[in-house]
C-alpha positions in Angstrom: 24.2 58.3 -12.1 24.0 55.8 -9.3 26.7 56.1 -6.7 29.0 53.1 -6.2 30.7 51.9 -3.1 33.5 49.4 -2.3 33.0 46.8 0.4 35.5 44.1 1.6 34.7 40.5 2.6 35.7 40.2 6.3 36.6 36.5 5.7 38.8 36.4 2.6 39.3 40.2 2.2 38.1 40.2 -1.4 36.9 43.6 -2.5 33.7 44.3 -4.5 31.9 47.2 -6.1 28.3 47.8 -5.0 25.8 50.2 -6.3 23.6 52.2 -4.0 20.6 50.1 -5.0 22.5 46.9 -4.2 23.7 48.2 -0.9 20.1 49.0 0.1 18.7 45.7 -1.1 18.1 43.0 1.6 19.2 45.3 4.3 22.8 45.4 3.0 23.3 41.7 3.3 25.5 40.2 0.5 27.4 37.0 -0.2 31.0 37.0 -1.1 31.6 35.6 -4.6 35.0 34.1 -3.6 34.4 32.4 -0.2 30.5 32.5 -0.2 30.4 34.2 3.3 27.4 36.3 3.9 28.1 39.7 5.6 26.7 43.2 6.0 28.2 45.3 3.2 27.5 48.6 4.8 29.6 47.6 7.8 32.7 46.9 5.7 32.7 49.9 3.3 35.9 51.4 2.2 36.6 55.0 1.2 37.2 56.0 -2.4 35.4 55.2 -5.6 35.3 52.0 -7.4 37.3 53.4 -10.3 40.0 54.6 -8.0 40.3 51.2 -6.3 40.4 49.4 -9.6 37.4 47.2 -9.0 35.7 46.2 -12.3 31.9 46.2 -12.4 31.9 42.6 -13.5 33.0 41.7 -9.9 29.7 42.9 -8.4 28.3 40.4 -5.9 24.6 39.7 -6.0 22.4 40.4 -3.0 21.5 37.5 -0.8 17.9 38.4 -0.5 16.0 35.1 -0.4 12.6 34.9 -2.1 9.9 34.5 0.5 7.3 31.8 0.0 4.0 33.4 -0.2 1.2 32.6 2.2 -1.0 31.5 -0.7 1.6 28.9 -1.6 1.8 27.5 1.9 -2.0 27.4 2.2 -2.3 25.7 -1.2 0.3 23.1 -0.2 -1.5 22.4 3.1 -4.8 22.0 1.2 -3.3 19.5 -1.2 -1.8 17.5 1.6 -5.2 17.5 3.4 -6.9 16.4 0.2 -4.5 13.5 -0.3 -4.9 12.4 3.3 -8.7 12.5 2.9 -8.5 10.5 -0.3 -6.2 7.9 1.4 -8.6 7.7 4.3 -11.6 7.1 1.9 -9.7 4.3 0.1 -8.8 2.6 3.4 -12.4 2.8 4.7 -14.4 1.8 1.6 -11.9 -0.9 0.6 -11.6 -2.2 4.2 -13.1 -5.6 3.4 -10.3 -6.5 1.0 -7.5 -4.5 2.6 -8.1 -5.9 6.1 -7.2 -9.3 4.6 -3.5 -8.2 4.3 -1.4 -9.3 7.3 0.3 -5.9 7.5 -3.1 -4.1 7.8 -5.3 -6.7 9.5 -4.3 -5.8 13.1 -4.6 -2.1 12.4 -8.1 -2.4 11.0 -9.2 -4.6 13.9 -7.9 -2.1 16.5 -9.8 0.7 14.7 -13.0 -1.3 14.5 -12.8 -2.0 18.2 -13.0 1.8 18.8 -15.7 2.7 16.3 -17.7 -0.5 16.3 -17.3 -1.5 12.6 -17.5 -5.0 11.3 -14.8 -6.7 9.2 -15.0 -9.9 7.2 -13.2 -12.9 8.7 -9.6 -13.1 7.8 -8.9 -15.8 5.1 -5.7 -17.3 3.9 -6.5 -20.0 1.2 -2.8 -21.0 0.7 -2.7 -22.2 4.3 -5.5 -24.7 3.7 -4.4 -28.3 2.8 -6.3 -31.3 1.5 -5.2 -34.7 2.7 -6.3 -38.2 1.9 -8.3 -37.1 -1.2 -10.1 -40.2 -2.6 -12.6 -40.3 -5.5 -14.2 -43.6 -6.3 -17.4 -45.1 -7.6 -20.3 -44.7 -5.3 -21.1 -48.0 -3.4 -24.9 -47.5 -3.6 -25.6 -45.5 -6.8 -24.7 -46.1 -10.4 -23.2 -43.2 -12.4 -22.2 -41.5 -9.2 -18.9 -40.9 -7.4 -18.1 -40.7 -3.7 -15.4 -38.1 -2.6 -13.6 -38.2 0.7 -11.0 -35.8 1.9 -9.6 -34.2 5.0 -9.2 -30.4 5.2 -6.5 -28.9 7.4 -6.2 -25.2 8.2 -2.5 -24.5 8.9 -3.0 -20.8 9.6 -2.6 -19.8 13.3 -6.2 -18.4 13.2 -9.7 -19.6 12.4 -10.9 -18.8 8.9 -14.0 -19.3 6.8 -14.3 -22.7 5.0 -13.5 -22.4 1.3 -15.5 -23.4 -1.7 -14.3 -26.6 -3.2 -13.8 -26.8 -7.0 -13.5 -30.3 -8.3 -12.3 -30.6 -12.0 -12.2 -33.7 -14.2 -10.1 -33.9 -17.3 -9.1 -36.4 -20.0 -5.8 -38.0 -20.6 -5.0 -35.0 -22.9 -5.7 -32.7 -20.0 -8.9 -31.3 -21.7 -11.4 -30.2 -19.1 -14.4 -32.5 -19.2 -16.4 -31.5 -16.1 -16.2 -29.3 -13.1 -18.3 -28.4 -10.1 -17.9 -26.0 -7.2 -19.2 -27.0 -3.7 -20.0 -24.1 -1.3 -19.5 -24.7 2.4 -23.2 -25.0 3.0 -23.2 -28.0 0.5 -20.5 -30.0 2.2 -20.6 -29.1 5.8 -22.8 -31.0 8.3 -22.6 -33.2 11.4 -20.4 -31.6 14.1 -19.6 -28.5 11.9 -22.5 -26.5 10.6 -22.5 -23.8 7.9 -21.6 -20.5 9.6 -18.9 -22.0 11.8 -15.3 -21.2 11.2 -12.6 -23.6 10.1 -10.5 -24.4 13.2 -6.7 -24.0 13.2 -4.6 -27.2 13.0 -7.7 -29.4 13.4 -8.5 -31.9 10.6 -12.1 -31.8 9.2 -13.5 -34.8 7.4 -15.5 -34.1 4.2 -17.7 -36.6 2.3 -19.3 -35.6 -1.0 -21.4 -37.3 -3.7 -21.5 -36.2 -7.3 -22.3 -37.5 -10.8 -19.7 -39.6 -12.6 -18.3 -37.6 -15.6 -17.5 -40.9 -17.3 -14.4 -42.9 -18.4 -13.3 -40.0 -20.6 -12.3 -38.0 -17.5 -10.1 -40.2 -15.3 -8.1 -37.3 -13.9 -9.3 -35.0 -11.2 -8.1 -31.9 -9.3 -9.2 -30.1 -6.2 -8.9 -26.3 -5.8 -9.9 -24.0 -2.9 -11.8 -20.8 -3.8 -13.3 -18.0 -1.7 -16.8 -19.0 -0.8 -19.8 -16.9 -2.0 -20.6 -14.0 0.3 -24.3 -14.4 -0.1 -25.7 -16.7 2.5 -22.2 -17.9 3.2 -22.7 -18.3 6.9 -26.5 -18.7 7.1 -27.7 -21.9 8.5 
């Protein structure tokens, strides 16, 4: 039969019964079930048996031995964190063309590319581009043709690529009748050549010629789209 001992909490003086196995576990460290203080049970033993002292076995306090995290668990956790970091790095690198367009990441990417000599696409912010003085009318020299004149203005504080221009024609019932997309190389010329960037806060005059969609399409709308990447800046 296992020998039992009586120990007393030095903080609240609550007495507990301990078996020999419990006393030897965790170096004799126990936690008081009344005030939760941790103390060395073997340093506060009392004489007499548990039965003589009237201490019930239900009052036994559990040992405070803490489970130790295994080395394998720590290594596995570290490997998982490294794998997640590597995956995040791959996403940031292989998606850099699109992610570098975000204002929060643009500066970070450009600083990194200055160190490792990588190339990023020019930053573009289509909502900051405005059209002014848009005018579509019959061409003065050709029949069944229209002449389009407008002024483009880049309100962004940085230069950016010229957009593609989508001109849509619709009827009175808003049904789409015709549409055409002009790439920068199709509408740039004169002082600004394809391959040049759209200056900030400097108006650019655009003149276009296109076929007349007819009297069934009196309404028109202009949209800005990302220009095609292929040959976008080749002269």
